[in-house]
Every structure is written in C-alpha cells, then in structure tokens.
Backbone bond lengths (Angstrom), bond angles and torsions (degrees), N, CA, C in turn:
res aa  C-N    CA-C-N  psi(-1)  N-CA   C-N-CA  omega(-1)  CA-C   N-CA-C  phi
1 X - - - 1.361 - - 1.589 117.92 -
2 X 1.329 111.88 -4.48 1.461 119.82 177.47 1.493 111.95 -75.15
3 X 1.353 117.37 -18.00 1.456 116.42 176.92 1.529 113.03 -75.42
4 X 1.273 124.38 -14.91 1.375 125.13 -177.65 1.545 116.33 -92.59
5 X 1.310 113.49 17.60 1.490 116.99 -178.69 1.484 106.57 -76.63
6 X 1.350 113.76 139.20 1.462 122.73 -177.63 1.546 109.33 -69.89
7 X 1.317 114.20 -36.22 1.488 121.94 179.36 1.503 111.75 -54.85
8 X 1.262 119.14 -40.51 1.446 127.24 -177.02 1.502 116.69 -84.03
9 X 1.256 115.94 -8.19 1.549 121.31 -171.97 1.486 107.99 -73.28
10 X 1.293 115.74 165.34 1.475 124.18 175.81 1.483 108.57 -107.01
11 X 1.368 117.89 28.76 1.449 118.47 -178.77 1.461 113.38 -62.57
12 X 1.257 129.56 -41.60 1.432 131.08 175.16 1.552 110.71 -54.98
13 X 1.331 116.07 -40.86 1.511 120.32 -178.30 1.475 106.13 -73.77
14 X 1.303 128.01 -35.62 1.380 127.65 -174.82 1.508 112.69 -77.13
15 X 1.340 115.14 -40.74 1.419 121.27 -176.17 1.572 110.60 -74.82
16 X 1.310 115.85 -44.87 1.445 121.85 176.86 1.512 109.42 72.67
17 X 1.329 118.33 115.05 1.395 122.63 177.18 1.434 113.88 -76.24
18 X 1.357 120.41 131.47 1.364 126.92 174.06 1.441 116.68 -79.96
19 X 1.350 120.76 139.06 1.389 120.05 175.93 1.532 107.58 -79.92
20 X 1.299 115.87 175.99 1.554 122.89 -176.07 1.489 104.92 -64.07
21 X 1.290 120.62 -41.02 1.456 120.33 -176.88 1.570 114.22 -67.56
22 X 1.357 113.64 -37.93 1.415 119.87 176.19 1.544 110.85 -67.46
23 X 1.357 115.88 -38.85 1.466 117.97 178.17 1.534 108.30 -62.94
24 X 1.308 117.70 -47.95 1.439 118.59 179.16 1.464 115.31 -60.79
25 X 1.296 120.00 -35.33 1.487 129.21 171.67 1.455 110.08 -57.23
26 X 1.344 116.55 -48.25 1.477 119.40 -174.64 1.504 108.81 -68.10
27 X 1.347 116.94 -41.72 1.468 120.10 178.51 1.518 114.15 -60.33
28 X 1.383 112.76 -43.75 1.489 117.40 -177.77 1.584 108.88 -65.71
29 X 1.354 116.97 -34.72 1.426 118.31 -175.99 1.572 108.32 -75.48
30 X 1.346 118.13 -36.96 1.403 120.42 -179.24 1.586 106.21 -69.37
31 X 1.299 120.19 -41.13 1.444 119.86 -179.57 1.541 108.55 -64.81
32 X 1.196 119.99 -46.33 1.476 126.12 177.64 1.538 110.42 -51.44
33 X 1.352 111.89 -52.23 1.525 115.60 177.48 1.481 116.79 -58.00
34 X 1.369 112.71 -41.98 1.493 120.86 179.60 1.492 105.61 -62.66
35 X 1.301 119.82 -48.84 1.470 123.05 -177.79 1.561 109.80 -57.33
36 X 1.284 116.89 -48.17 1.520 119.45 177.72 1.555 108.98 -57.22
37 X 1.319 117.85 -48.69 1.411 116.92 -178.10 1.561 115.28 -62.78
38 X 1.328 115.02 -39.79 1.506 119.25 171.96 1.455 111.62 -60.10
39 X 1.332 121.21 -44.07 1.420 118.33 178.97 1.414 117.32 -66.40
40 X 1.336 116.24 -37.63 1.472 121.97 174.57 1.554 110.65 -63.84
41 X 1.366 116.33 -40.17 1.451 116.88 -179.99 1.503 110.40 -68.84
42 X 1.305 119.18 -38.35 1.481 122.42 179.78 1.547 108.94 -60.82
43 X 1.330 113.16 -47.41 1.530 113.58 176.86 1.484 115.85 -59.90
44 X 1.347 115.71 -40.10 1.508 119.06 -178.97 1.516 110.15 -68.43
45 X 1.411 115.98 -38.14 1.462 118.43 175.38 1.455 113.86 -57.35
46 X 1.383 114.35 -46.61 1.444 122.49 177.29 1.492 114.34 -59.82
47 X 1.309 120.47 -38.62 1.455 121.98 174.55 1.520 114.48 -70.53
48 X 1.392 113.58 -39.37 1.533 118.69 177.25 1.436 109.28 -61.02
49 X 1.334 120.59 -39.96 1.423 126.29 -175.34 1.561 112.08 -51.21
50 X 1.376 118.34 -38.47 1.348 123.16 179.07 1.569 119.09 -90.11
51 X 1.326 113.27 0.39 1.482 120.18 178.57 1.406 111.59 -92.00
52 X 1.353 115.82 159.29 1.478 121.72 175.95 1.631 109.50 -81.77
53 X 1.318 114.16 100.61 1.416 121.41 -176.25 1.550 107.47 -109.50
54 X 1.317 119.49 134.57 1.478 120.16 178.45 1.468 110.72 -55.65
55 X 1.356 117.82 152.10 1.349 123.15 -178.22 1.526 117.24 -58.80
56 X 1.410 114.18 -33.09 1.451 116.45 -179.41 1.581 110.41 -73.98
57 X 1.269 120.36 -18.11 1.488 123.40 -177.75 1.517 110.26 -94.31
58 X 1.284 121.32 -10.31 1.463 120.44 -175.91 1.520 111.54 -70.46
59 X 1.280 110.72 146.07 1.525 116.92 177.64 1.525 110.77 94.86
60 X 1.403 111.65 -131.11 1.468 116.45 -172.39 1.607 111.52 -76.67
61 X 1.395 114.64 -22.49 1.525 114.69 177.95 1.444 116.09 -59.59
62 X 1.359 113.47 -47.10 1.526 116.92 -178.00 1.542 108.04 -70.98
63 X 1.233 120.51 -27.13 1.493 124.27 179.03 1.599 106.87 -69.36
64 X 1.310 113.49 -42.68 1.562 112.90 175.74 1.494 114.23 -66.87
65 X 1.290 118.02 -36.45 1.487 122.40 173.63 1.499 113.16 -62.61
66 X 1.263 113.81 -41.67 1.486 120.22 -179.83 1.498 107.90 -69.85
67 X 1.403 121.34 -42.67 1.494 122.25 178.42 1.563 108.62 -63.82
68 X 1.283 118.79 -35.66 1.404 118.76 175.99 1.506 116.79 -66.66
69 X 1.308 117.04 -40.28 1.485 120.42 173.88 1.425 113.08 -68.49
70 X 1.324 118.36 -31.32 1.551 122.74 177.53 1.471 106.09 -71.15
71 X 1.273 121.69 -39.55 1.469 121.73 178.59 1.492 114.76 -64.38
72 X 1.253 117.23 -36.49 1.435 124.51 176.30 1.454 108.00 -66.58
73 X 1.471 120.22 -44.36 1.414 120.85 177.47 1.494 113.42 -59.75
74 X 1.363 114.98 -42.05 1.481 115.84 179.19 1.447 114.34 -68.11
75 X 1.327 118.45 -33.54 1.472 119.86 173.64 1.509 112.58 -64.82
76 X 1.343 115.36 -30.43 1.493 117.62 179.31 1.579 110.46 -76.08
77 X 1.341 116.30 -28.06 1.418 117.59 177.91 1.518 110.06 -72.06
78 X 1.336 116.05 -31.17 1.476 119.59 -177.93 1.551 116.05 -85.68
79 X 1.370 109.34 -2.51 1.582 112.32 179.62 1.443 114.30 85.78
80 X 1.348 121.54 3.70 1.469 119.37 177.81 1.507 115.17 -68.63
81 X 1.285 117.86 -39.66 1.413 124.32 -175.94 1.586 109.02 -102.45
C-alpha cells in the first residue's frame, strides 16, 4: 500500500501546469470553437424551420438530432472516428 501515496506520485509531472499565457490561449480557443458551433447550429435551425419536418420531430427533437449529427461531424474532423 506504500505505492499509493500521493506524495510519491508523479501527478504534477503528468498533468503539467499551464502558464497564464497558455491558460488564456486555451480559453480563447474554446470560446472560438463554441462560437463557431453556435453559429452553425443557428444556421441549421433557420434552414430546418422552412423545411417539411414531421410533427413528432418539430421543436427540440430535431434540434437534438441535429446536435448529434454535428457532434459526429466534429469528431470526424478531429480524427476520433
């Protein structure tokens, strides 16, 4: 059980502490990605509004389907799928 001590772990080396500049860089990139996703979603919702959608899919159901398809597309861009 002595191997499980937190004092002896290499956690700080594995995690790596980010400098302030790196933290700001990560925040800016996340905000930019979120902004792009929201703009794409707004455009798709506007196009869906004028299409013939079945009654059961109107509203939040079609939005969830669209969000799921967008997430698959973004995973494909990152090389996960």
